[in-house]
C-alpha positions as CSV (number, residue, x, y, z in Angstrom):
1,M,-71.1,14.1,52.4
2,N,-71.6,10.6,50.8
3,A,-74.2,7.9,50.5
4,E,-73.7,6.8,54.1
5,S,-74.2,10.2,55.5
6,L,-77.2,10.9,53.2
7,K,-78.9,7.7,54.4
8,L,-78.3,8.6,58.1
9,A,-79.5,12.2,57.4
10,V,-82.7,10.9,55.8
11,E,-83.3,8.5,58.7
12,K,-83.1,11.4,61.2
13,I,-85.2,13.7,59.0
14,S,-87.9,11.1,58.7
15,L,-88.0,10.8,62.4
16,A,-88.2,14.6,62.8
17,M,-91.1,14.8,60.3
18,S,-92.9,12.1,62.3
19,E,-92.3,13.9,65.5
20,N,-93.5,17.3,64.1
21,A,-96.3,16.0,61.9
22,D,-99.0,17.4,64.1
23,Y,-97.3,20.8,64.4
24,L,-97.0,21.0,60.6
25,V,-100.7,20.0,60.2
26,S,-101.7,22.8,62.6
27,L,-99.7,25.3,60.6
28,D,-101.2,24.1,57.4
29,Q,-104.7,24.2,58.7
30,Q,-104.4,28.0,59.2
31,N,-104.4,28.7,55.4
32,G,-103.8,25.4,53.6
33,D,-105.2,21.9,53.2
34,G,-104.1,20.8,56.6
35,D,-102.2,17.8,55.2
36,L,-98.6,19.1,55.2
37,G,-97.5,17.1,58.2
38,L,-99.0,13.8,56.9
39,Y,-97.4,14.2,53.5
40,M,-93.9,15.2,54.8
41,K,-94.0,12.3,57.2
42,A,-95.0,9.9,54.4
43,G,-92.6,11.3,51.9
44,F,-89.4,11.2,54.0
45,A,-90.4,7.8,55.4
46,S,-90.6,6.5,51.8
47,I,-87.1,7.7,51.1
48,N,-85.8,6.2,54.3
49,A,-87.3,2.9,53.4
50,A,-86.0,3.0,49.9
51,W,-82.4,3.8,51.0
52,K,-82.2,1.8,54.2
53,D,-80.9,-1.4,52.8
54,S,-79.5,0.0,49.5
55,S,-75.9,-0.5,48.6
56,E,-76.0,2.3,46.1
57,E,-73.1,4.8,46.5
58,D,-73.9,7.1,43.5
59,M,-75.5,10.1,45.1
60,G,-77.2,11.0,41.8
61,R,-79.0,7.7,41.6
62,L,-80.0,7.9,45.3
63,F,-81.6,11.4,44.7
64,M,-83.3,10.2,41.5
65,Q,-84.8,7.3,43.5
66,A,-85.8,9.8,46.3
67,S,-87.5,12.1,43.8
68,R,-89.6,9.2,42.4
69,V,-90.7,7.7,45.8
70,F,-91.4,11.1,47.4
71,N,-93.6,12.1,44.5
72,E,-95.6,8.8,44.8
73,C,-96.0,9.0,48.6
74,A,-96.5,12.8,49.1
75,P,-98.9,13.8,46.3
76,S,-99.2,17.4,47.3
77,S,-97.9,20.7,45.9
78,L,-94.9,20.7,48.2
79,G,-94.3,17.0,47.5
80,T,-94.2,17.9,43.8
81,I,-91.9,20.8,44.5
82,F,-89.5,18.6,46.5
83,S,-89.5,16.0,43.7
84,I,-88.6,18.6,41.1
85,G,-85.8,19.9,43.2
86,M,-84.5,16.4,44.0
87,M,-84.5,15.4,40.3
88,A,-82.4,18.4,39.4
89,M,-80.0,17.6,42.3
90,A,-79.8,14.0,41.0
91,K,-78.6,15.3,37.7
92,A,-76.0,17.5,39.3
93,L,-74.8,14.6,41.5
94,K,-74.7,11.9,38.8
95,G,-71.6,9.8,39.1
96,K,-70.5,11.4,42.4
97,T,-69.9,9.3,45.5
98,S,-69.0,12.3,47.8
99,V,-69.2,16.1,47.8
100,T,-68.1,18.8,50.2
101,P,-70.8,20.8,52.1
102,N,-70.0,23.8,49.8
103,E,-70.6,21.7,46.8
104,M,-73.8,20.4,48.2
105,G,-75.0,24.0,48.7
106,A,-74.4,24.6,45.0
107,V,-76.3,21.4,44.1
108,I,-79.2,22.5,46.2
109,E,-79.2,25.8,44.3
110,Q,-79.5,23.8,41.1
111,G,-82.5,22.2,42.6
112,L,-83.9,25.6,43.5
113,N,-83.4,26.8,39.9
114,A,-85.4,23.9,38.6
115,I,-88.2,24.7,41.1
116,T,-88.3,28.4,40.2
117,Q,-88.4,27.6,36.5
118,R,-91.2,25.1,36.8
119,T,-93.3,26.9,39.3
120,G,-92.7,30.6,38.6
121,S,-92.1,31.1,42.3
122,K,-89.3,33.1,43.8
123,P,-88.1,34.1,47.3
124,G,-90.2,36.7,49.0
125,E,-93.6,35.1,48.1
126,K,-94.2,33.1,51.4
127,T,-93.1,29.7,50.2
128,V,-90.5,27.0,50.9
129,L,-88.0,29.0,48.9
130,D,-87.8,31.7,51.6
131,A,-86.0,29.2,53.8
132,L,-84.3,27.0,51.3
133,F,-82.7,29.7,49.2
134,P,-80.8,31.4,52.0
135,A,-79.8,28.0,53.5
136,A,-78.4,26.9,50.2
137,V,-76.4,30.1,49.7
138,A,-75.0,29.9,53.3
139,L,-74.0,26.3,52.8
140,R,-72.3,27.0,49.4
141,E,-70.5,30.1,50.7
142,T,-69.4,28.9,54.2
143,G,-69.6,25.1,54.1
144,S,-71.3,25.3,57.5
145,L,-74.5,23.4,58.4
146,E,-74.9,25.6,61.4
147,N,-74.9,28.7,59.2
148,A,-77.2,27.1,56.8
149,A,-79.6,26.1,59.6
150,R,-79.5,29.7,61.0
151,A,-80.3,31.0,57.5
152,A,-83.2,28.6,57.1
153,A,-84.6,29.5,60.5
154,D,-84.4,33.2,59.7
155,G,-85.9,32.7,56.3
156,A,-88.8,30.6,57.7
157,E,-89.5,33.3,60.3
158,S,-89.5,36.0,57.6
159,T,-92.5,34.4,56.0
160,R,-94.6,35.5,59.0
161,A,-94.6,39.1,57.6
162,M,-95.3,38.0,54.0
163,R,-98.6,37.9,52.1
164,A,-99.1,34.6,50.3
165,V,-99.2,34.7,46.5
166,H,-99.3,31.0,45.6
167,G,-101.5,28.0,46.3
168,R,-104.5,27.9,48.7
169,A,-102.9,30.3,51.1
170,A,-103.1,33.0,48.4
171,Y,-107.0,32.9,48.7
172,Y,-106.6,34.3,52.2
173,G,-104.9,37.5,50.9
174,D,-103.9,39.8,53.7
175,R,-105.2,37.3,56.3
176,S,-102.1,35.1,55.4
177,I,-99.9,37.8,57.0
178,G,-98.8,36.8,60.5
179,I,-98.8,33.1,59.7
180,L,-95.6,31.1,59.2
181,D,-95.3,29.2,55.9
182,G,-95.4,25.5,56.6
183,G,-93.0,24.6,53.8
184,A,-90.4,27.0,55.1
185,I,-90.8,25.4,58.5
186,V,-90.1,22.0,56.9
187,I,-86.8,23.3,55.6
188,K,-85.9,24.8,59.0
189,L,-86.6,21.4,60.6
190,I,-84.5,19.6,58.0
191,F,-81.4,21.8,58.5
192,E,-81.8,21.6,62.3
193,T,-81.8,17.9,62.0
194,L,-78.7,17.9,59.8
195,I,-76.7,19.7,62.5
196,D,-77.6,16.9,64.9
């Protein structure tokens, strides 16, 4: 993984978010603000635009830029969470021009640690972490994007049985059970796109 592959990945992820924006909105309308698809589409489009003509090869600098533009273009709770994670990943990648998939899994885990410290969230609470945590572990341990994507998909599906404890969804209490978490689905989509 290097700057070139990151830029290609973000281009494809941006397209996937655009194609799935309505689906993400419909998920979010069930127990959220209903704007998830719009913000994810805008956020990843902003990274794609910032990186498209960049000659930057330092992956840390690229992620620092991504954190900044995503936060500006996706002013939502998930946008903030992604920005926190990307900033921590930027620090871990500072000065690196390439990493192995296993190393990237460890870098994502550092981003996860920053998110949990700042938000007080943890896996099992019907959030983005339920898909991102198992995907990062699978990537670090196996170096396989296919395994990471499978873990993300399983993690996203597991949120259906969970009761929300954070954000607007928490107001719905037991009524949130049976509904997929939109943030976890975003992670599922990202890893499915990375395989392609």
